[in-house]
N, C-alpha and C positions, 0 to 999 in steps of 0.2 A: 235120830237115836230114841226120841221119846213116845212115846203114846197118852191120848188123853183118855177119863175115862169113856165120854161121848162125842162126837163129831157131826159137823151139819154137810147135807150134802145139796146140790145145787139149786132143788126144791127148797132149802133152807127148814128140812126137816130134821128133828134130832134123830142119830143112828149111835147104834149100839159099839163100842169099842173096850176095852177093858171094863166095862159097868155090858153089861149082859141085858140088864132089864131096870127100871127103877120103878118107885111108886113115889106119888106126893101125897100127903096128909090130906086131910079132908079143909085142913084151916090153912093149910099152903106153907107152913112154919117148920116142915120137915122133907128131908127127901132121904127116901131109905135105895140104895143101890146095891145090885147082888152081883158079885166082880165074876170073871171067870176064872176057872180053877185049872185052868192046862197053860199059864203066865209065868214065865222066870226072867228075871233082870238078866243081866247081860252077865254077869257073875256069877251067875250058877243060883242066888238065893230066889227065894217065894216070890211073885207075889201078891199081895192077899190084905186083907182090910187093916190089918196093925200098919201096912206099907202106907195105904192114900192116907190114914191119921196121921204118921210121921209126917208125910208132904205137906200137907196144911196146915199142923202144926206150926208145923217152921215157915210157911209161907205167913202164918197169922202173928208169927212172935216179930215186931220191930225191931230188936237188935242185929235180925235178918237182913232186915231193907230189902225184902222181896218187891221186884216191878210190879208184883200183880195184890200187895199190902193194899193200896190204897181202893184197889176196888174190893178186896174179899173182907176186909174186918167192918165195912160197915154193915156184912149181910150175914156173916157164919157168926154164931156164938158159940157154937161149937161142936166136933165128928167124933163121934162112938163108934166103936168096936162092937157090934153087932152078936157077930159069929168069925169065926174064921175068915168066910168070905163074903160078908154083909156088912154096911156099913152105913149110919145113918148121921145124916147132916142136920143140923138146930141151927134153924136160922133166924137173928132177929126181927126178921118182917118179911113179908110175901116178895118175892121178886118174880116178875114173871120172866123174869131172863136169866133167869138164875143157870139152868141149862146151856143156853147159849153162851153164857160167861164161861162154863165149864167146859167146853168146847177147843179153848184155847190156854185156859188156868191151870188146867187139871192136867200138866204131865208130870208124869209120875220119873223120879229118879230111886236108886235105890237105897235106901237107908241105913244098909251096911258099907255100901261105898262111901257115902258121907262122914259115918261115924269114922269110917278107916281113914280116908284123905283129908278129914276135917277144912281147914282154910283153900287147900290145896285140891280140894273135890272139882273144882272149871279145871282145871289140866287132866281130870282123871274121870269125864264125865262115863256116869252107867244106866241105863237106861233100863227101858225092856222093846225096843222099836225093832224095824224090819232090818235096820244097820247100828254098828257099833261102830265106839272108838276106833280110831285105826291111829293117825300121827296128825298134829297139830305143828304146825311153821307159822311163827308169827308174822305178818306183811306178806303171805304166799298164798299157803293152803291150808285146808284140812281137810284128810283124808277119810273117810266111812268107808267100811266093809262087810262085807252081808254078813246077819246072823244065822246060821243054818239052823236053827230054833226058834226060830221066830213062830209064837202062837198062830198069825194071819199064813201060815203056808211059806217054805223058802226062796225069797227075794230071786228073782232072774239073771238080776244085776250083780257081780264080781264083788263092786267096789263104786262108790260115789266121792268124787274128788270136787272140791268146792273152792274154784279159786276168789281170791278177792283183791280186786280190780277198781281203785276206787275213781275212775276215769270211765266215763258215759263211753265217751268214743273207742277207750282202747278195747272196750267190752264187743262195741258192735265190729269193729275189725275182726276178733278173735272169732266172733261170730260166723262173719263172713266167709272165713279163713277155714271153716269146720273145727279149728282146734278148741272153742266148747260147742252144747250141745242144748244148753240152757240161760239164757241172759233173765233174770229178775226185771223188770221195770223200765221195761222200755223205752225211751225220750219221745215220744210223741211225732215230734220232726223226722224221726228213722221210721216211722213203719211203712211208710210209702216204698222206701228205697228196700227193705229188706223184703217186702211182697215182691218187690219189683225179683229179688235172688231166688225167689221161691222159698222164703223161710217163713213159715208161717207165725203170726202171731195172735195167742190167744188172747181174746176182749172180753171183759167184763165189767158189768157197771159194780164200782167198789162200793160197800155200807161205809156211811161216815162222811165228810163234809171240809170243807178249805175254806175259811175267814180269816177277815183279817182283825186277831183281838184289840181290844181298844182298853187301853190301861182307865178304869172309871176313878180310880183312886186319888189321880193327881192330875195336876193342869199342864195341858189343855184338853185332853181328852175328857176330865170328868164335867166337861160342860158340854151339856144337849146341842146346842147349837152347832158345835165346832163340832163335835161324830156324826150328826148329821147331816153337816157339809163335807166331813170326809166322805160318807158314803153315796153323798151325792158325786164326786170329786171323778170317785173313780171308776173308769170303762172297765168292766170286767170282762167285757165278749173282746176288747182287744188284747189285752192278758192271754185270755184263751186262745183267741187265734194267732199271738206271736210267738208265746213260750209255747203251747199244748195242741198248738197242729190244728186247733177248734175241736177234740177229742175232747169235751166237758158238759156236763148240762150246768147251765145258769142256776144258780141254787136261789130259790126265791125266800126259803126262812131257814134253811139247813136241812129242808126234808126233801131227798130225791123223790120223782115223780114214781119213781117203782116201788118207794116204802106204801106202805098202809093206811101211813098218817099223815099222807101227803095232802097239804088245802088248798085249790088253786084261788081261792079267792082273799088269801092271806098278801095284804099287798108287797108288791116288788119292788126290790130297790129299781130305782131306773137311774142312768146315765143323763145328768144333766150339771156341768158346771156354773152357768147362769145363776141358778136357783141355790147355788152353794156360796157364790158370792152374794146374791143379795143375804142369804141367814148373816155369814160375816160379819157385812157390812151391817145389819139391826144391830146385831150383836156387841157393834162398836169395835170390832178388826178395822182398822184401816191402812191401805196400802198406801209406804212411804215411796219414795223415789227411786228406791231400790226392786219394789215390786214386793218386799217382804211387809205383812201385815204386822202392824203396832198397836197395843191395847194401854194406856199408860204407861208410853215407854219400852212395854214389855216385848220381844217381840212372838209372833205366833209360831214356834217351835213345834217338830216332830221327831222324835229319836225311833226309828224304824228300827228293830233289831234282827235280826236274820241267823242262822248259823251257814256255816260256810258250803251249803251245797250250794252246786251249781245254777238249780232251776230256781229252787228260793231267795239265792240272791237277787239270780236276775229278775222276777218279780218283785221282790224289794225294790230294786232300783228302778221302774217303770212307775210304782206306786209316788218314789218319790218324784218321780218328774211329774204325774197327775195331782199332787198337791202343790209341788213348787207353781203350778199354772194358776192355782187361785189363791196364792200367796203364804203358803208356811215354808218356812226356813227348814225344808224338811234334810234328814242325814242319815245314811246307815249307815249300823254299827254292826260289823262282822264278827259273830264269835265261836269258838268254838265249841261243839254240841254240846258237850257238861257244863260248859261257863254259859250256853245259853239258855238251855231251860233252867239250871239257878238264875240267871237273869228274868225267867219269867213266872218264876214261883216268887222270887223277890218283887215283884212290880217293876223291875228296873227298864223299863221301856213306857214308851208311848203308844205305838202301832207295832205288829209285827203278825206276818201272815203263819197263820197255825193249821196244821192240819190235824186231822184226825181219824183213825180207820176204824173199823166197827166189825161184829161178828157176824151181825147178820141186818136185813134192812129191814126187819121187823124191832129190832132194837134201835135203827138206826132214826131216832122221832127231833133230834135237832136240841136234846136236852142235854147232850154232855157238856161236861164242861164250864156249866152252868149253878150248878147248888153251888148254896155256899161256901159249905165245910170240903166238899170234892180237893182232892189234892191239884187238882190239873186248874182250877178253877181263875187261868189267865188275865177274867175280866176286873181282878179285885174287887168286885163288889161287896166282898165282906167288910171294906174298908171306906166304902160309899155310904155316909151318914144320910144321905138326900136320899138315895136309893134304897133306905133300907126297909119301908115297905113291899115296894114292885120284889126284892132279892126275898122275904118273909113268903111272899103269894108265890113265886120262880118256886121255891123248895117244896112250899105244899102241894102246888101240882104235881113238880116230878114224884115225890113221896110217894102221893097219891096213885097216881099214874103206875108207876112202878109194881103197886097190890093191885091192879086195877087189870082181872083176866079178861073180860069184856072187850075187845077190840070196839065196838061200836062207842062205850063210852070212855075209853082212853081216847079215841080220835077227837072227840067233842073237848075235852080236858086240853088235848097238847094242840088244839087251835090257840085257846087262849091265851098259853107260855108262847106261839109263833106271834101272836099280836102283841104280844107285853116286849119282847124281844125288837120285835121292828116299832113299836110305837117310841120306845126310850133307847132306841139305838145302841142296843148294848156289844154287838157286834156286828161288824158287816158281812156279810155273807157272801162268797164268791161262787163256790161251784161243787161239781159234785164230779170225782174224777172218774175217769175210765183205766182200768187195770188193765195195760199190756205186757205182757209173757212171751219173750220168741222161743219158740220149743222147736228145734231140728226135726224135719219128717221124720231123721230114723229112729226116735225117741217112740215108744207105741205102749200104750196100754197104762199111760199115766192116769191121775185122776187131780181136778183143783180141788185143794181143801181149804175152806173160806176165801174161797174167790182169788185168791195170790197163790196160794203156796202149793207147789207139785211135789205131790207122794208119788212115790217111786216102788211102793210095797211089790207092784203087780209089775212093776213096768220093762220092758227089755230094747234091745238096740239091733233095727233091721238093717244087717252089713253086711 
């Protein structure tokens, strides 16, 4: 339903979309976008510079509570209309990833529709995309219908129906039966079965990382020896093999091998439960007759928070079992998604499996979630006085790297961040996912957007 100002192709090059071109100021503190002049929203109102300003002002308004606010607010100072089809972004700081971020944060909605529907806009969405809103049935489906006036050319498909099917097994059954054509995020264990049924799987290295978030601000994970022991106790390869059918890359320091910021000389966490036990012994955590370690009469407990997602629950249960082997009293607490996110923000956990995607491998340097004031600093490092100096240095590296255009300089800077993260065990890096999307052979001429979203503006069905 929505277009963005730019998009990222499979080579990680920025391509024009609603913006035909752009120019970055010599000091990097402003970007001027020149917009297409042949675009209309689905309600017939024009897309122009005023619409771009409206959208960004809306996302930057804390009262609106946009999911993009945490990313955009530290970067954008203001957005100015230069003329009807030219808009200037004034930045608070240089950000080498700003255009990549715009590939997903700049989805344009109709200002007129927002004014008309107010709080009910979500039930009456209006964008500029190749398909417009048709109907919505809660817990059943969303119907999108062709936008005959699409600026990129009239789509071939008459409509797209998005069905909501929470159970992965149900999605796979319907895919095999031919009642659905596309399924996102196929469980790795089902890939061989689907390929044997001649259903192709699009496989991509997904920017981002998976990790165990460790709460640095409360015991016992505020203690370095405990954090180190957790890292040594986790058999990452076993989890990859059991849950992901081997389809993931072990993470060295939060950066995939395909990233330009990968360092092969940064220490890799090794599975060594005997070393983990020695660390806990030396720290005074002594096993009792029940196998649980205690110090000063206090049990070594780990509350493992997870959402209700089937795969996350399974990973959390394996982590629980592996920590139990070295003497933790580990418990899994399963929460509804909204409650889980609130718990992570509030620091109501000790350990949690955390997954973060990205827009491009060039912007996936492992530093996300680590700046002390970022919205999703799930390590709670801001509330750990003993790590104040480490936190300050990490902030300095991340901010400076974000303004450094030269890749070689950024490469060297980010190595220091990766080493600091490992030395102080600020998190337990796990793996980098492989994106698995099933697309039946009848769907032709689709394109993958940002490694995971399937764009159907020129797609057709070979039936």
